[in-house]
C-alpha positions as CSV (number, residue, x, y, z in Angstrom):
1,M,53.5,67.7,36.5
2,N,52.0,65.7,39.5
3,L,52.1,67.1,42.6
4,T,55.3,65.3,44.8
5,T,54.4,64.5,48.4
6,S,57.0,66.6,49.9
7,R,55.7,69.7,47.8
8,V,51.6,68.7,49.1
9,R,53.3,68.5,52.7
10,D,54.7,71.9,52.5
11,W,51.8,73.3,51.2
12,A,50.0,71.8,54.0
13,A,52.5,73.2,56.4
14,G,51.9,76.9,55.3
15,G,48.0,76.4,55.9
16,L,47.2,75.7,52.1
17,M,44.1,74.0,50.5
18,L,45.1,71.6,47.9
19,V,41.3,71.5,46.0
20,L,43.0,70.4,42.3
21,T,46.6,68.5,41.3
22,I,48.2,71.0,38.5
23,G,48.1,68.6,35.3
24,S,51.0,67.6,33.0
25,G,51.1,70.1,30.6
26,L,54.0,72.2,32.4
27,V,57.0,71.6,32.4
28,F,59.0,73.9,34.8
29,G,62.4,74.6,35.6
30,A,64.1,74.9,39.4
31,D,62.1,76.1,42.2
32,A,62.9,80.4,41.7
33,D,65.3,81.4,44.4
34,V,62.6,84.0,46.4
35,A,65.0,84.0,48.9
36,A,67.9,85.6,47.1
37,A,65.7,87.8,45.5
38,L,64.5,89.5,48.9
39,A,67.8,89.9,50.1
40,H,69.6,91.4,47.5
41,P,71.8,94.0,48.5
42,D,70.2,96.7,46.2
43,R,66.5,96.2,47.1
44,P,64.6,99.1,49.0
45,A,64.5,99.1,52.4
46,A,61.0,100.0,52.4
47,D,60.4,96.6,50.3
48,T,62.0,95.1,53.1
49,A,60.0,96.6,55.7
50,A,57.1,95.4,54.3
51,D,57.8,91.7,53.9
52,A,56.5,90.5,57.5
53,T,52.9,91.3,56.2
54,R,53.1,90.9,52.8
55,K,54.5,87.5,53.0
56,P,56.2,87.6,49.6
57,A,58.3,84.1,49.9
58,E,55.4,82.3,51.2
59,I,53.0,83.6,48.6
60,L,55.3,82.8,45.5
61,N,56.4,79.5,47.1
62,F,52.4,78.8,46.9
63,A,51.9,80.2,43.8
64,G,54.9,77.6,42.1
65,L,57.2,80.5,40.9
66,Q,59.8,78.9,38.4
67,T,63.0,79.9,37.1
68,G,62.7,80.8,33.5
69,M,58.7,81.8,33.7
70,D,57.3,84.5,31.9
71,I,55.2,86.4,34.5
72,F,52.4,88.9,33.5
73,E,52.1,90.8,36.7
74,L,48.5,92.7,36.2
75,E,48.4,95.8,37.8
76,A,51.7,96.0,39.8
77,G,51.2,99.5,41.2
78,G,55.0,100.3,42.7
79,G,56.3,97.0,41.9
80,Y,56.9,95.6,45.5
81,F,56.7,91.7,44.0
82,T,57.7,93.0,40.6
83,E,61.2,93.9,41.7
84,I,61.2,90.1,43.5
85,I,59.8,88.1,41.0
86,S,62.1,89.4,38.1
87,R,65.3,88.5,40.0
88,A,63.9,85.4,41.4
89,V,62.8,83.9,37.8
90,G,66.1,85.1,36.4
91,I,67.7,86.1,33.3
92,N,66.0,83.6,31.1
93,G,62.5,84.8,32.3
94,S,60.3,87.7,31.9
95,V,57.9,90.2,33.7
96,V,55.3,92.3,32.2
97,L,54.8,95.1,35.0
98,H,51.6,96.5,34.2
99,E,49.2,98.9,35.0
100,A,46.0,100.8,34.3
101,P,46.4,104.4,33.0
102,G,43.4,105.5,35.1
103,L,45.8,104.3,38.5
104,M,48.7,105.6,37.2
105,G,47.8,108.8,39.2
106,F,48.1,106.8,42.6
107,V,51.5,105.2,41.2
108,G,53.1,108.5,40.8
109,D,57.0,108.0,39.7
110,R,57.5,104.9,41.8
111,I,57.6,102.4,38.4
112,D,60.1,104.6,37.2
113,L,62.1,105.0,40.0
114,R,61.9,101.0,39.9
115,T,63.1,100.4,36.7
116,A,65.4,103.6,36.3
117,N,68.8,102.8,34.7
118,N,67.9,99.2,33.7
119,R,68.2,98.0,37.0
120,L,65.5,95.3,36.2
121,A,66.9,94.0,32.6
122,N,63.8,91.7,32.3
123,V,61.2,93.8,33.3
124,R,58.7,95.5,30.4
125,I,56.3,98.0,31.4
126,S,52.6,98.1,30.0
127,L,50.2,100.3,30.5
128,T,46.6,99.2,29.3
129,N,43.3,98.6,30.6
130,F,42.7,95.3,31.8
131,D,41.0,94.5,29.4
132,T,43.1,95.0,26.5
133,L,46.4,92.8,28.0
134,D,49.4,93.6,26.1
135,A,50.6,89.6,25.3
136,A,50.7,87.5,22.9
137,D,48.2,84.6,23.3
138,N,49.4,81.7,24.8
139,S,52.2,83.6,26.0
140,I,52.8,83.8,29.8
141,D,53.0,81.1,32.4
142,M,51.5,83.6,35.1
143,V,49.8,86.1,35.4
144,T,49.2,87.9,39.1
145,W,47.2,90.2,40.5
146,I,47.8,91.1,44.0
147,Q,45.3,93.4,45.8
148,G,43.8,94.1,42.2
149,P,40.2,92.3,41.1
150,H,38.4,94.6,43.0
151,E,39.5,97.3,40.8
152,L,36.9,96.2,38.3
153,G,34.4,97.7,40.7
154,F,36.2,101.2,40.6
155,A,36.3,104.1,38.4
156,P,38.3,106.7,39.3
157,E,36.9,110.0,38.4
158,G,34.2,108.3,36.5
159,V,37.0,106.3,34.1
160,N,36.3,102.7,33.6
161,L,39.2,100.4,33.9
162,G,38.1,97.4,31.9
163,D,34.8,95.3,31.2
164,P,35.1,92.6,33.6
165,T,34.1,89.5,31.9
166,T,36.6,90.7,28.9
167,T,39.6,91.1,31.3
168,F,38.9,87.5,32.4
169,N,39.0,86.4,29.0
170,E,41.9,88.5,28.3
171,I,43.5,86.6,31.3
172,Y,42.8,83.0,29.7
173,R,43.7,84.2,26.4
174,I,47.5,85.3,27.4
175,L,48.1,82.5,29.6
176,K,50.0,78.9,27.6
177,P,48.3,75.8,28.0
178,G,49.0,75.1,31.9
179,G,49.5,78.3,33.0
180,L,48.6,79.8,36.4
181,Y,46.7,82.7,37.8
182,L,47.5,84.1,41.3
183,A,44.6,86.4,42.5
184,I,44.9,87.9,46.1
185,D,42.5,90.7,47.0
186,H,40.8,92.3,50.3
187,I,37.8,90.7,51.3
188,A,34.4,91.7,51.4
189,T,31.7,90.5,53.0
190,K,29.0,87.7,51.5
191,D,26.7,89.4,48.6
192,A,28.7,92.8,48.9
193,G,29.1,92.8,45.0
194,L,31.1,93.9,42.5
195,E,30.4,97.7,43.8
196,A,32.6,97.4,47.0
197,G,35.2,97.8,44.5
198,G,34.3,101.1,43.8
199,T,33.6,102.3,47.4
200,I,35.9,100.3,50.3
201,H,38.4,98.4,47.5
202,R,37.3,94.7,48.5
203,I,36.0,92.0,46.4
204,E,34.0,88.8,47.8
205,E,36.0,85.6,47.2
206,S,33.0,83.8,45.4
207,L,32.7,86.5,42.8
208,A,36.3,86.9,41.9
209,T,36.5,83.1,41.1
210,Q,33.2,83.2,39.5
211,M,35.0,85.3,37.4
212,A,37.9,83.6,36.8
213,T,36.0,80.3,36.5
214,D,33.3,81.9,33.9
215,S,36.5,82.4,31.8
216,G,37.7,78.7,31.7
217,L,40.2,78.7,34.0
218,S,40.2,75.8,37.3
219,L,40.3,76.4,40.9
220,V,43.7,74.7,41.6
221,R,44.5,75.8,45.8
222,K,43.9,78.2,48.1
223,S,45.6,79.4,51.0
224,D,45.0,81.5,54.6
225,L,48.4,83.1,54.4
226,L,46.9,86.5,54.4
227,K,43.6,86.1,56.4
228,N,43.2,88.0,59.5
229,S,39.3,87.0,61.3
230,K,39.8,90.2,63.6
231,D,38.9,92.1,60.1
232,P,35.0,92.9,59.7
233,L,35.1,93.4,56.0
234,T,33.5,96.1,56.1
235,A,35.8,98.9,56.6
236,H,37.7,100.7,53.7
237,V,40.9,99.0,52.8
238,F,42.6,102.2,53.9
239,N,41.4,103.3,57.3
240,P,43.9,103.6,59.5
241,L,42.4,101.3,61.8
242,I,42.4,98.5,59.3
243,R,45.3,99.4,56.9
244,G,48.0,96.6,56.2
245,K,45.8,94.3,58.5
246,T,42.8,93.6,56.0
247,S,42.0,89.9,55.3
248,Q,43.0,88.8,52.0
249,F,42.2,85.4,50.0
250,V,44.9,83.8,48.0
251,V,43.4,81.7,45.3
252,L,45.3,80.2,42.3
253,Y,43.7,78.8,39.3
254,Q,45.0,77.1,36.0
255,K,44.6,77.0,32.5
256,P,43.6,73.8,31.0
257,D,46.4,72.0,29.1
């Protein structure tokens, strides 16, 4: 799929930096109707209140979400993006709502509430560590990992959540040829190392990119949508002075055709 001039202008207007042109292996349907998903009458009020800071419409436009896509939402947490993506990809698409068992204590009952009474019929729940993803080879159009790659440096109560190298090999394995990987996370300072994920819940953008590209993925484009120049990058993300206002990288990668 070649990038159209209008699409390039749209990305540029949103503060996006184009790095590589998406290859010709993916054939997408229509753009997903994210606006309709955001306006759905059954959407929780707390989710709507978070939109101003999380910018879901801009993020999913940047990622190139399309109707009919099969999405693997790595470490979906309480399902804020799950609900939006589920409705946006439509009945011909699907979403795997993934969470690591070692993080379920932080999630509580939010996944059960989000998916109660089959309200998101195209969503399947998967509980595995990051390095044993529950999807077939070459089966997923897009993997999303939102505010999560830093968890590879986090071991709650000493429980390892997944080997970093194997985790990214798993992302590569489940993506279709030409499939996309969207990574968003709280930025750490240069040379903070993977251990910053376990102390302040941050990760260097360069480290996240290195792990992705070492697996065989290519960087497609990046965005400053969630950057905040006032974030010192050294504070714990749950510090009240910075919580909800951290500077975050937004990067899209692709598996070769």
